[in-house]
Each structure stands twice: as structure tokens, then as C-alpha cells.
C-alpha positions in Angstrom: 0.0 0.0 0.0 2.8 2.4 0.9 4.6 1.5 -2.3 1.5 2.4 -4.4 1.2 5.8 -2.7 4.9 6.4 -3.2 4.6 5.7 -7.0 1.5 7.8 -7.3 3.0 10.8 -5.5 6.1 10.5 -7.7 4.0 10.3 -10.9 1.9 13.4 -9.8 5.1 15.4 -8.9 6.6 14.6 -12.3 3.4 15.5 -14.1 3.2 18.8 -12.2 6.9 19.5 -13.2 6.2 18.9 -16.9 3.0 21.0 -16.7 5.0 23.9 -15.2 7.4 23.6 -18.2 4.5 23.8 -20.6 3.1 26.9 -18.8 6.6 28.6 -18.9 6.7 27.9 -22.6 3.4 29.5 -23.2 4.3 32.6 -21.1 7.5 33.0 -23.1 5.6 32.7 -26.4 3.2 35.5 -25.3 6.1 37.7 -24.1 8.0 37.3 -27.4 4.9 38.0 -29.5 4.1 41.2 -27.6 7.7 42.4 -27.3 7.4 45.2 -29.9 3.9 46.3 -28.8 3.8 49.8 -27.3 1.0 52.0 -26.0 0.5 53.8 -29.3 -0.2 50.5 -31.0 -2.6 49.5 -28.3 -4.4 52.8 -28.6 -4.7 52.4 -32.4 -6.0 48.9 -32.0 -8.6 50.1 -29.5 -9.7 52.8 -31.9 -9.9 50.4 -34.8 -12.0 48.0 -32.7 -14.4 50.7 -31.6 -14.8 51.9 -35.3 -15.4 48.3 -36.4 -17.9 47.7 -33.6 -19.9 50.9 -34.6 -19.9 49.9 -38.3 -21.2 46.4 -37.4 -23.9 47.9 -35.2 -25.0 50.3 -37.9 -25.0 47.5 -40.5 -27.1 45.3 -38.2 -29.6 48.1 -37.6 -29.9 48.7 -41.3 -30.5 45.0 -41.9 -33.1 44.9 -39.2 -34.7 48.0 -40.7 -34.5 50.1 -37.5 -32.8 53.1 -39.3 -34.2 52.7 -42.7 -34.7 56.0 -44.5 -37.9 54.7 -46.1 -39.5 54.1 -42.7 -38.6 57.6 -41.5 -40.0 59.2 -44.6 -43.2 57.3 -44.4 -43.7 58.2 -40.8 -43.0 61.9 -41.6 -45.6 61.8 -44.4 -48.2 60.2 -42.1 -47.6 62.9 -39.5 -47.9 65.7 -42.1 -51.2 64.2 -43.4 -52.6 63.9 -39.9 -51.6 67.5 -39.0 -53.3 68.8 -42.2 -56.5 67.0 -41.3 -56.5 68.3 -37.7 -56.1 72.0 -38.7 -58.9 74.3 -37.7 -60.8 75.9 -40.6 -59.4 79.4 -40.0 -61.5 80.2 -36.9 -59.5 80.9 -33.8 -61.0 80.2 -30.4 -59.8 82.0 -27.4 -57.2 84.7 -26.9 
């Protein structure tokens, strides 16, 4: 029984050691890939992402018809027609 526990603990220690090497390799890979990255590049990427996000939102709204120019024109025409129908016939009441 003690021998099995000894082998299991040795196996897990070796596994943890190899896993730590893998983690160190990944950290080194990220560090090398971001070595030439400065704050100006980060600011430019942030601005580009914001512009792209706004463009995608506008496109989705157009696809869904929320900001369709036809809908706005039709609503405006309906309001004008209703306002013309509700006008008084030249008689003013009150003050």
C-alpha cells in the first residue's frame, strides 16, 4: 500500500513539473509576441476595434430596418397628413 502511494506521488510530482514547463513555454511565447507592442499600437487597435464595432452595429440596424430611410420618410408623411387633417378651418378660439 505504501509503495503504491509512493509511486502515485512521484507520478503526480513529475506530471506537475512537466506541466510547469508547458506553462513557462506559453508565457515565453506571449512575451515574445508582444515584445514590440507599445502603448500607441494598443491605442490604435482600441480605436480600430471601436470603429469596427460601430460599423457592425450600424449594418445590423440597417439589416433589421431600424434606421431605414424609407420608414422615417413614411412616418413623416403620415404625421404631415394627420396635421393637415387636424387643422382648424381658420377660426381661432380664445385669446
